[in-house]
N, C-alpha and C positions, 0 to 999 in steps of 0.2 A: 781122268784129271791127273793134271800136273801141278808140281809144286814149287814155287818161285820166291828168293830169297827178297824180301826188298830192306827200304829201309826203316821201316818201323816194326822189323817183325818179318813172320812169313804171309804170303799171301798164296791165293789160290787161283787155279782158272779151271773152265768147264769145259776144258775139251775132251776130258775123260770121265765122263759121268758115270763110270760105273763103281769109281771109288767115292762117290757121293750117295749111292741110291743101293748099289748091292753089297752086301756085306756077307754075302756067303762065299765063305775061303773057297770050296768048290768050283766056284765061276770064276776066280781070280785067278791068274797064272800068279806063278814065283815072282816073277818079277813086280807085278802088281800088289801083292803082298809085300816084300819089299820095302815099297816107296809108302804104304799104307803104315807101317811099323814105323817109319822114320818120320813121318808125319805127324806119328802120336807122341814118339817121343821128342819132336822139337816143339810141338804145344807144350808139351811139360815141362822142358825144360822153360820156357819161356813165361809159363805161368808160374813156376818157382822163382823165375827173376825178376818178373813187374813189379812185383808187392815191395820186396826188399828195396828197390829201386825208388818206388813211391815215398819208401816208410823213409829212405835215408835224403831223400829230396825234401821231404816236408821236414827233416827235424834240419837242415840246412836250412831251408825257409824263414823257420821259426828262429834259429840262431842270428841269421843274418838280420832277421826282422824284427824281433827283441830289443837288439842295441838302438836299432834306427829310430823303432817309436822314443825309446825313454830319451835319445839325442833331441829328435824334432818334439816331445815333450819339455825340454832342461829348455830348449832355445827358446820355445813361446814362452815359458814359464819367465826366462829371464829377458826376454824383450819386453815381457810384461812390466816386470819389476825395474828394470832401465827405463821404460817409456814413463813411468810414474813419478813425478817431479816432487819434490816434498811438499807434501801439503804445510800453507802457512795457516797457522788460526787464523779465522775471520772475526773480522774486526765487529765490533757491536755499535750499537745505534749511539748517535751524537749523547754523550753524558750531560745532561742540562746543569746538572751541581758543578761540574769542572769547570764548564764553559762560562757560569757565571763567577766561578773562582778566578777564572783567567781576565775576565774582564772589569771586575774588582778591586786586581793590582793597581789599577790605575789612579785608585781615591787619594794614596798617599804622594804623587808626583802632582797631583792636581791640588793637594793644600802646596805644596813647595811654591808652585807654578803661583796662585793667588800671591803669596806674598812677594813673590821676585816683580811681580807687575804693579802690587802698590808699594813698593818700595820706596824712602823719600831720599835714599841717595845710596851711592856705592857700597856694596858690599865687600868687605875685605875677605882675606886670602881664605880666612878658616870658616867664614858665612856661606862661601861654594861649598865647603865639604860638608856642611849641612845640607844644602840646599842638592846638592848631585847626588847624596847617597841614593833615594829614593829612586831615580832613574836608572842608575846601576842597577839596581835590582829587580826593576819591572821586566823588562823585557824577558830573561831568563825564569823569570817566575811563571810567566804568562805562556812561556813554550812549551814548559812544563805541564800545564796543566789544561793548554790548548790540546797537546797529546795523548794527555789521557781524557779529555770530552770527543776527540774523534774513536776514541773505544782502541787505546793499544792492548792488543791482547795480551801483550804480558805486565801491562798497569806500571807500565815503567823501571821494569827490574831487569831488562834485559837491551843491550845495542841501544840504537840512538834516545830509547824511552830513557833507558838506565842514565845516560850521558846527562838529556834534558834534567831530569831529576837532581842529580849533584850539582850540574852549575844552579841550579834555584839553591838551593842548601848553603852553595861555596860563597854564592852573593848575597846573600844573609849577613855572614862574616864579613866580608867585604864591604857592606855598608854598617855595620857596625863599628869597624874599625874606623871609618869613615866619620861617622857619627862622634866617637872617640875622641878621634881628632879635632874636629872642628867643635867641637861644646869644650873640651878641656883648655884648648887655643893652648897647648902643649906641646913640643916636640917630643920630649921624653916620654910624656905620658900617652902620646899617638904609638911613639915606637912601641912602650908596652903592648900598647891594646893590639898592634900589628903581630908583634909575636905571639901572642895568646890567641888573638883569630888564626893567624898563620898555623896554627898546631892543628886547631879543630878542621880546619879545612885539608890538613894531610889526612885524618880520621878519616874524612868520607871519602876520598879515592884510594885510601888503604883498605875500605872494607871490602870484603870478598864475601857477594853473595850467595856463592854454591857453599860453603862452609859456613857464613855467619846468618845467612839467611836474609830475608828481605830488605831493604834500604830504607831506612824510615829518619825523621829527622833528628838530629842528639838534642834534645828537650837541654839535659843540664847544660851543654856546650854555650846554647842560645841562653838558657838565663844569666849564666856568669857573664859572658860580651854585651847583654843587653844592659847589665847591672852596672858594670864599669862606663858604660857612655851617663846614666841617668846620674851617676855619684857627681861627674864632673860638673852638672848644673847646680846641685849644693855646694858645691866651693866655692862656688863666686854670691852665695846668698839668694837667690833666685829660686825661695822654696817653693811658692807656688808652683812656677814651672814644672821644679821637679817632684813633686808631689803627684801632681795634674798629670805629668807624662806618664811616670810611674802606673797610677792607677788605670791611665786608658790601656796601658801593653798588660797590665794584668788582667783586666776585663776582656782585652780580646783574644789571649791567652785561654783564660777559664772559658767562655763560649766555645772555642773550639776543640778544648780538652776534653770537657763535657757533654759534647756536643748537644747544647742547650735550646738551638733551635732545629737540629733533626740532623739526619744527613744530607738534606738539601741546601742547608742555608747556614749552617753552623760554620762551616769555613770561608764562603765567600763575605760573611757577616765579618768575622774577624780580619779580612780583606780590608774591608770597611772602616774595621773602627782603627786597623793600624793608622788609618789618618789623621788621627783626631790628636795622638801625643804628637806628630809632626807639624803643629800648631804651634805646640810649646816650646815645641825644637827651633823653629824658627822666631817664635818672638826673642827668646835667650841669644841666639845669634845675631839676627839683624838688627835686634833692639831697637826698635820703631813702635812698638805693642807692648804695652806692659800688664799683667793680668794680676 
């Protein structure tokens, strides 16, 4: 038997079978004994070397593989996170109460239009302000309530919803200023009403939802500015128009404030009732129908 060195270690050939089958030292020559010892020594050397190589290799593989696995896991997680878009809150179903609130905002404008169509003569400058105040406020109030009816998940306290809410509140005061000027027929009183309403409009847009909480109507501001234009009617001695206008405005407020008709109908009912004071305001301004 002869020993040959190969690429992966030691190999043997069977050209000398004596080395494999006959281990009796008496039958072996000195050269064969030397070859056998050399083979045993090399086998032992290889046996000692191979486990350490395997151990080092496995450690290297673990060292390389672990960070690789971590990197792959991180990439997968990162891809999952970046692929997910911020979830928007789901919109609710159409809110029928808010939809009715939007539609009933047309009621004061219908009253104004009825007076306009039945007028017996041309309206003066002041009467036009009384007539147009309802049309000025209507679209912004309808936009706000329509946004809520369509299920704004933020309930009109963020983004476009908040803008619609603020415009609704703002044009309440614009309408109040117009009525104060139209009913008073006084530039000086109209200027005073403009300043007071301008102050409350400033407060609307200076309200910080994050620090001050959800925005709601400034009831005190509305009471003050409504009182200003109702007071103008009494100045001209038309007490019935003044009292009836005040009573109907108060009735609308009470129905809404104390939720007398429940969550579904109180707000729409208030909008309908807001049409009744307009009857007396137009009667005072146009002066073709006296109560």
